[in-house]
C-alpha positions, 0 to 999 in steps of 0.5 A: 381568856383575855387578849395579852399583846398585839404585835405587827409585822412587815415581812414582805413587800405588799404585806402587813400582819397582825398577831393577837396573843392571848393570856392562854398562849392561843395566837391569831393571825390577821392581815392588815395590808393596805397597799400605798399606805404602809404607815396608816394602818399600822398606826390604826391598829396601835390606837385600837390595841389600847381597846382590845388589850384585856378583852375577851377575844371571843366577843368578835361581833362586840369588838367589830361593832365597837371599832366600827361605831366608836369613832364619830368618823366611820369607815374609810380604807385605813380603819376598815383595813385595820379592823379587817386584820383584827377581825381575821385574828380574832376568828382565828383565835376562836377556831383554835379555842373551839378546835375547829376551822373558822368555817365551821363556826360561820355555819359549816361548809357547803362545798368540799373545795374552793375554785380559784383563779390565777393571774396570767396574760399576754403582756405584748404580741412581740416574739418575746412577749408571746413566748413568756405568756406561753411559758407561765400558761404552761407552768400554771396548767402543769402545777395547779391545773388552772382553768380560769385566768384573769389579766388586765389591759395594761398601760394607761388609758385616756377618755378614748384611745386610737384604734391601735391601742384598742386593737392591740388589747382585743388581739391579745384577748382573742389570742388567749381564747385561742391558746386555752380553748373554750373549756377555760374561763378568761377574765379582765380587770380594767382597774377602773381606768376607763370611761363608760363609753370607752369601757362599753366599746372595748367590751363589745369588741371582746364579747366574741371571746365570751369573757367570764367577767370584766372587772371595774370597767369604771371607777367605783365611786359612781354606781350609775355609771357602772350600771350604765356599762352593765346594761350595755354589755352582754357578759357579766360585769364585776366590782367591789375590791374598793367597797369597804362595808355592806353599807357601801355595797348597798347601792350596787345591790339595790340598783342591780349594777353588776352580776358579781361582787369582789369584796376583800377580807382585808379591806371590807371588814374582815370575816365577819363583814365579808360573810354578811356582804355575801349573804346580802348579795345572795338576795340579788342573785349576785355571786361573790369572788373575793378580791385577794391580791396580797398575802397568805393570811388574807387569802386564808381568811377569804377561803373560810367565808367561801367555804360557808356561803352558797353564792360563792363563784371563785376566789382570786389567788395570787402566787404570794397568797399560796404562802411559799416561804411563810407558811409551814404548809403552803396551800396546794392548787390542784385541778384549779381548786384548793381543798377545804382547810381542816386545821383550826382557826384560819388553817394555817401555821406561819414560819416564825422567823419569816413572818415575824420580821420588818422590812426597812425601806418602803417601795411602791406597791401597786405600780400606780402611785406615781402614774402620769400621762404624757402631758403631765396629768394624773393617770389611772394605774 
């Protein structure tokens, strides 16, 4: 069996897909979405395709090593995202070739279903804002029985903010706890936009409502700053969505800088590297909560690893990840969990006329690509 063709598609905003077809007709799908870089990963896949065409798709580790090590400059978000999508597609092919879910090829499942959390929060405490938040909460609880939710503080945060800004976020956090009760997990993503001092102050303000974790309280580049926050906060801190391989996670592990890690199967090196990162984390008693805020192919790839590693805690899930309108059989959440995939490979079948198309004009995808403070300086989203 040889790789015969590699195609790319841009079927939805914030979604780039790769389709690898073999000469036997087996097809594998991967997701190479890198928000804010719509042309970069596309070009990287085109460059890598010249190596992959004609190769045996089952030599997954060999291809991973070649793509990562063949160039003098290794890593980076563009290469690792391209590699991630290719790796996912190759595992999809392998599962279909051996007629087994990919997690069976990773050693078999260690659990019967995958726990997920949804995105929900109170945007503002106005009458309209509270009504909107209540409506979404009701929908999520009725539709999927979710018992874990994540939100962010919103807005642009400077080195420090006046009490009214901090108090508004704290009020929203405690209101969420009041609404959902103590049986529900609540998490907060600070998007790496705070200084250590401000993050510590705010974390102490919300400690009474017992968050499951605070994610990326400070930018990811300085692990010592991250550890400073962890050492001064009485609940778990998480990071990892912008770390791109086991080498970038190494210092986080060695310094015990966080309680949980959040590698992304479409950025950190695909299924192969996500499992290796999880295995490394196990030694440090850290659990994984894979990041996934893009499409259903990436989400399906994450779940293959979630099924096969013992130190999995919970999987991030956004509405697009369930695959409505893209998957022939979208994922179904029941009691806050998704049953293990049973179909071979990634366990999904895409709708060809929906997946194999390309949007025209690129639109801002993260919401922070043109983000500035009131004084005109660049702000973190």
